[in-house]
C-alpha positions as a printed Julia matrix, in Angstrom:
396×3 Matrix{Float64}:
  73.74  -156.04  -215.47
  72.08  -153.25  -213.02
  69.43  -150.96  -213.74
  72.12  -148.16  -214.29
  73.49  -150.52  -217.12
  73.27  -148.28  -220.66
  71.6   -151.28  -222.66
  68.9   -151.45  -219.6
  68.36  -147.4   -219.44
  68.41  -146.81  -223.41
  67.09  -150.2   -224.86
  65.05  -152.48  -222.54
  63.66  -149.85  -220.01
  61.76  -147.63  -223.29
  60.68  -150.7   -225.02
  59.25  -152.48  -222.02
  57.49  -149.08  -220.74
  56.03  -148.72  -224.36
  54.66  -152.32  -224.52
  53.51  -152.43  -220.93
  51.56  -148.86  -221.34
  50.01  -149.98  -224.32
  48.58  -153.27  -223.18
  45.23  -153.65  -222.0
  44.96  -153.23  -218.17
  43.82  -156.85  -217.35
  46.72  -158.31  -219.14
  49.65  -155.9   -217.57
  50.49  -158.32  -215.21
  51.46  -160.96  -217.67
  53.39  -158.0   -219.6
  55.19  -157.25  -216.25
  55.9   -160.81  -215.53
  57.18  -161.51  -219.06
  59.3   -158.43  -219.13
  61.04  -159.43  -215.78
  61.88  -162.72  -216.9
  63.35  -161.1   -219.64
  65.36  -158.92  -217.88
  66.6   -161.55  -215.68
  67.67  -163.76  -218.32
  69.37  -161.31  -220.51
  70.6   -158.61  -217.78
  71.08  -160.7   -214.73
  71.57  -164.24  -214.74
  75.39  -165.03  -215.72
  74.8   -168.76  -217.09
  75.89  -171.77  -215.72
  74.58  -174.29  -213.17
  74.16  -172.05  -210.38
  71.93  -169.73  -212.33
  69.65  -172.83  -212.96
  69.47  -173.41  -209.25
  67.84  -169.87  -209.14
  65.54  -170.66  -211.91
  64.25  -173.76  -210.34
  63.74  -172.17  -206.86
  61.05  -169.77  -208.02
  58.45  -172.65  -208.58
  59.73  -174.32  -205.98
  59.25  -171.69  -203.42
  55.72  -171.15  -204.54
  54.72  -174.77  -204.21
  56.25  -174.59  -200.81
  54.23  -171.2   -200.15
  51.05  -172.8   -201.2
  51.25  -176.1   -199.38
  52.14  -173.82  -196.31
  55.58  -175.57  -195.42
  57.69  -172.84  -195.09
  60.66  -174.69  -193.46
  60.97  -176.58  -196.78
  61.11  -173.48  -198.99
  63.5   -171.97  -196.55
  65.63  -174.93  -196.54
  65.6   -174.41  -200.34
  66.85  -170.86  -200.02
  69.58  -171.58  -197.55
  70.71  -174.43  -200.25
  70.77  -171.99  -203.19
  72.75  -169.35  -201.04
  75.11  -171.88  -200.07
  75.68  -173.08  -203.44
  76.48  -169.3   -204.74
  78.71  -168.89  -201.15
  80.81  -171.81  -202.06
  81.94  -170.36  -205.38
  82.76  -167.05  -203.82
  80.96  -164.11  -202.98
  77.31  -164.26  -203.22
  76.25  -161.41  -206.02
  73.96  -158.9   -204.49
  71.24  -159.49  -206.96
  71.03  -162.84  -205.82
  70.88  -162.04  -202.32
  67.97  -159.64  -202.99
  66.42  -162.46  -204.88
  66.76  -164.8   -201.96
  65.65  -162.09  -199.42
  62.42  -161.69  -201.67
  61.88  -165.58  -201.78
  62.31  -166.35  -198.29
  60.44  -163.02  -197.18
  57.25  -164.87  -199.1
  57.6   -167.88  -196.92
  58.01  -165.89  -193.54
  54.82  -163.97  -194.52
  53.08  -167.5   -195.17
  54.42  -168.45  -191.47
  52.58  -165.42  -190.32
  49.36  -166.55  -191.96
  49.44  -164.98  -195.48
  48.65  -167.31  -198.29
  49.61  -166.63  -202.09
  46.46  -166.33  -204.27
  48.0   -167.22  -207.52
  51.3   -168.36  -209.57
  51.14  -165.07  -211.71
  51.24  -162.74  -208.64
  53.55  -164.93  -207.07
  56.15  -164.72  -209.74
  55.68  -160.87  -209.87
  56.3   -160.52  -206.32
  59.44  -162.23  -206.4
  60.84  -161.36  -209.71
  59.7   -157.5   -210.54
  62.41  -156.49  -212.55
  62.82  -152.93  -210.78
  63.62  -154.55  -207.58
  65.58  -157.45  -208.68
  69.38  -156.39  -208.76
  69.24  -154.13  -205.44
  65.76  -154.41  -203.79
  63.46  -152.87  -202.11
  61.95  -155.97  -200.36
  58.26  -155.82  -200.68
  56.32  -158.08  -198.26
  53.55  -160.16  -201.19
  50.55  -159.22  -198.93
  51.38  -155.46  -199.53
  52.07  -156.08  -202.95
  49.07  -157.87  -204.0
  46.54  -155.2   -203.63
  48.93  -153.01  -206.21
  49.24  -155.88  -208.59
  45.59  -156.23  -209.12
  45.24  -152.62  -209.81
  48.41  -150.69  -210.44
  47.85  -146.88  -210.66
  49.4   -145.19  -213.48
  49.06  -141.21  -213.78
  50.78  -138.49  -214.97
  51.76  -137.0   -211.84
  53.19  -140.73  -210.5
  55.11  -141.0   -213.97
  56.71  -137.5   -213.6
  58.06  -138.35  -209.96
  59.14  -141.79  -210.99
  61.28  -140.15  -213.75
  62.48  -137.79  -211.06
  63.63  -140.43  -208.66
  65.19  -142.37  -211.55
  67.33  -139.7   -212.51
  68.29  -138.49  -208.65
  69.14  -142.33  -208.1
  71.2   -142.72  -211.24
  73.02  -139.41  -210.31
  73.5   -140.68  -206.79
  74.69  -144.03  -207.86
  77.08  -143.09  -210.61
  78.22  -139.51  -210.08
  78.47  -139.37  -206.33
  79.59  -143.11  -205.69
  81.72  -143.22  -208.5
  83.54  -139.79  -207.84
  84.13  -140.78  -204.32
  85.38  -144.17  -205.43
  87.76  -142.38  -207.46
  89.01  -140.2   -204.21
  89.26  -143.25  -202.48
  91.7   -144.89  -204.89
  93.87  -141.88  -204.25
  94.51  -142.52  -200.74
  97.52  -144.32  -199.79
  97.03  -147.23  -197.8
 100.08  -146.62  -195.53
  98.3   -143.23  -194.53
  98.08  -141.59  -191.11
  95.24  -141.9   -188.83
  93.21  -139.2   -190.24
  94.0   -139.93  -193.95
  92.72  -143.75  -192.94
  89.8   -142.43  -191.07
  88.72  -140.16  -194.04
  89.26  -143.31  -196.46
  86.49  -145.38  -194.15
  84.51  -142.25  -194.09
  84.36  -141.96  -198.06
  84.35  -145.72  -198.39
  81.14  -145.79  -196.11
  79.48  -142.98  -197.7
  80.08  -144.53  -201.58
  78.62  -147.67  -200.41
  75.59  -145.5   -199.06
  75.58  -143.62  -202.43
  75.31  -146.82  -204.5
  72.97  -148.74  -202.52
  70.71  -145.74  -202.16
  70.85  -144.64  -205.51
  69.99  -147.94  -206.93
  67.25  -148.42  -204.32
  65.78  -144.59  -205.72
  66.2   -146.01  -209.21
  64.01  -149.15  -208.47
  61.1   -146.69  -206.58
  61.25  -144.64  -209.76
  61.15  -147.62  -212.18
  58.05  -148.68  -210.2
  56.38  -145.33  -210.24
  56.55  -145.68  -213.78
  54.81  -148.79  -213.81
  51.92  -147.69  -211.24
  53.47  -149.27  -208.14
  54.71  -147.6   -204.93
  57.56  -149.41  -203.79
  58.95  -148.85  -200.12
  62.29  -146.7   -200.07
  65.23  -148.47  -199.42
  67.22  -145.97  -197.03
  65.95  -143.15  -195.13
  68.77  -140.75  -194.52
  70.98  -143.18  -191.82
  73.55  -140.69  -191.47
  71.16  -138.71  -189.05
  70.22  -141.49  -186.78
  70.34  -141.03  -183.13
  71.49  -144.45  -182.45
  73.21  -147.51  -183.81
  69.88  -149.52  -183.74
  68.26  -146.33  -185.54
  71.19  -146.16  -188.0
  70.62  -149.7   -189.24
  66.87  -149.5   -189.53
  67.41  -146.8   -191.98
  70.12  -148.58  -193.84
  69.15  -151.26  -196.09
  65.62  -151.12  -194.81
  65.21  -153.92  -196.91
  67.31  -156.36  -194.94
  65.7   -154.64  -191.43
  62.52  -155.67  -192.34
  63.27  -158.93  -193.34
  65.18  -159.38  -190.25
  62.18  -158.12  -188.32
  60.04  -160.8   -190.05
  62.64  -163.4   -189.14
  63.37  -162.32  -185.47
  60.4   -160.15  -184.71
  62.72  -157.37  -183.5
  59.76  -155.07  -183.1
  57.93  -157.32  -180.94
  60.48  -157.69  -178.7
  61.4   -155.77  -174.96
  64.03  -155.97  -172.63
  66.78  -158.68  -172.37
  64.59  -160.71  -175.33
  65.33  -157.49  -177.49
  69.07  -157.18  -176.53
  69.64  -160.94  -177.55
  67.89  -160.62  -181.22
  69.48  -157.22  -181.87
  72.76  -159.02  -181.3
  71.72  -162.12  -183.75
  70.36  -159.42  -186.25
  74.25  -157.88  -186.15
  75.36  -161.15  -186.9
  72.85  -161.86  -189.81
  74.18  -158.49  -191.23
  77.74  -159.87  -191.29
  76.62  -162.98  -193.04
  74.58  -160.91  -195.63
  77.57  -158.52  -196.56
  79.98  -161.24  -196.28
  81.07  -164.34  -196.58
  84.67  -163.42  -194.97
  85.96  -163.4   -191.27
  86.14  -159.14  -191.8
  82.08  -158.96  -192.44
  81.32  -161.57  -189.53
  83.61  -159.37  -186.8
  81.8   -156.33  -188.38
  78.46  -158.09  -187.88
  79.36  -159.02  -184.22
  80.84  -155.64  -183.12
  77.38  -154.2   -184.57
  75.26  -156.71  -182.86
  77.19  -156.2   -179.44
  76.57  -152.42  -179.54
  72.91  -152.59  -180.49
  72.47  -155.23  -177.7
  74.15  -152.68  -175.26
  71.96  -149.86  -176.76
  69.23  -151.87  -175.56
  70.22  -152.43  -172.01
  72.48  -150.03  -170.5
  72.61  -147.13  -173.05
  68.84  -147.05  -173.82
  67.77  -144.13  -171.21
  70.97  -142.42  -171.97
  70.43  -142.15  -175.87
  66.61  -141.0   -175.06
  67.93  -138.19  -173.13
  71.06  -137.03  -174.97
  70.12  -136.08  -178.48
  73.22  -134.2   -179.61
  75.66  -136.49  -177.42
  73.48  -139.39  -179.05
  74.03  -138.51  -182.5
  78.24  -137.87  -181.94
  77.94  -141.32  -180.37
  76.13  -143.02  -183.07
  78.64  -141.44  -185.85
  81.84  -142.58  -183.67
  80.42  -146.47  -183.47
  78.91  -146.49  -186.86
  82.49  -145.31  -188.14
  84.27  -147.66  -185.87
  82.13  -150.58  -187.29
  82.93  -149.37  -190.86
  86.37  -149.19  -189.97
  86.46  -153.19  -189.41
  84.46  -153.49  -192.65
  86.49  -151.79  -194.94
  90.04  -152.02  -193.19
  92.01  -155.44  -193.63
  94.54  -154.0   -190.89
  92.89  -152.12  -188.2
  96.06  -151.05  -186.76
  96.2   -148.65  -189.58
  93.44  -146.59  -187.96
  95.5   -145.69  -185.31
  98.98  -145.08  -187.22
 100.64  -141.99  -186.4
 103.29  -141.69  -189.24
 102.73  -141.38  -193.04
 101.8   -139.17  -195.94
  99.76  -136.22  -195.69
  96.17  -136.24  -196.95
  95.08  -134.15  -199.87
  92.62  -131.21  -199.49
  90.61  -132.74  -202.12
  89.97  -135.82  -199.81
  88.4   -133.29  -196.97
  86.27  -131.9   -199.72
  85.01  -134.9   -200.81
  84.06  -135.7   -197.05
  82.32  -132.39  -196.56
  80.58  -132.82  -200.1
  79.52  -136.49  -199.3
  78.5   -135.51  -196.05
  76.4   -132.71  -197.34
  74.44  -135.32  -199.45
  74.07  -137.84  -196.54
  71.92  -134.76  -194.73
  68.35  -134.24  -195.02
  68.94  -130.8   -196.99
  69.19  -132.73  -200.55
  65.87  -134.43  -200.05
  63.85  -131.22  -198.35
  64.88  -129.31  -201.73
  63.69  -132.06  -203.75
  60.38  -132.2   -202.05
  59.99  -128.28  -202.17
  61.13  -127.89  -205.83
  59.87  -131.07  -207.47
  56.73  -129.47  -209.02
  59.04  -126.69  -210.48
  59.51  -126.69  -214.62
  62.92  -125.67  -213.68
  63.5   -128.6   -211.51
  62.88  -131.14  -214.38
  65.48  -129.17  -217.08
  67.95  -129.41  -213.98
  67.46  -133.34  -213.69
  67.85  -133.62  -217.5
  71.32  -132.02  -217.34
  72.03  -133.89  -214.1
  71.06  -136.97  -216.18
  73.68  -136.24  -219.11
  76.28  -135.14  -216.54
  76.0   -138.55  -214.97
  76.06  -140.52  -218.19
  79.39  -138.49  -219.22
  80.84  -139.47  -216.0
  79.87  -143.24  -216.65
  80.94  -143.42  -220.11
């Protein structure tokens, strides 16, 4: 169950926060780890022998990290990934758990050393980020684990982030999904492209909303977790888009491939590999692999022949980025790409285009600018209370 589940929102989260905040400072780490394990067992794990492979992975990764044997631990992570992949689609919470576990080992490879089993367990299992991230390097989290900073202002911002993320995930993502379901598969090319745009927007709202809920819950616990998405639809290149899209995955790939430290042809090569890795992350399947290869080729080309052009053509670069990204999402979402070129079919209803307009508005920087401008106002909190209950009504 995700953070937007009713049992989590109305039972687990309030009870856990009450226990956490009355726990003495020195014991908060124990409470957080215990609560995270309860969340894992009762709201995440689906049972079966594959679930037990994940439970066994956590101490195994710690031992590999403590003994400074990252290849062994990374091999175990890959083995668990394969166990789930052989049984079908790998659930996203499994992907983020493996991302966090393997990230610990990649940090060890760069010189970090775990300080203790309790801190290590929290860095991997902290429940706000267990379902959909964000990924936090253990070295960055260690200082916060030692002394979480709980304050009224941070808790208020956390509640705001929690409600905004919940609304984005449930209200925007759910509504757009309903609109997508009304678009016929045999639609004309404009309708098919509208379907691609709306599917990509829904994907964004669901993941960005879940990430915002995790960040908000982290603030309620006294932790500053990094944002998961940073307005990717405002990017000026495809590389810029995917460095803003699922920033947890991009940060992990930077650890694995050293993207930020590469230059010239070497960087073009690692960007190509990064695209394939993204395809495997969202896979398994031929369609997602083709999407990853396409994205990788485009990013590698940007690093080469298009690098100077992108830097000097702001508006055109944004248009180019939007086109390339939508073509990529077309490969991702449409099983028969020929549908995107079809010239005959049904008409597109006005509701579809209204959904595109509304989705584009909430993908823009304007909503986040409004939040930062008005979040200290009392009426803003009242509006968020109303937004929460509207979102809850839509969910139920």
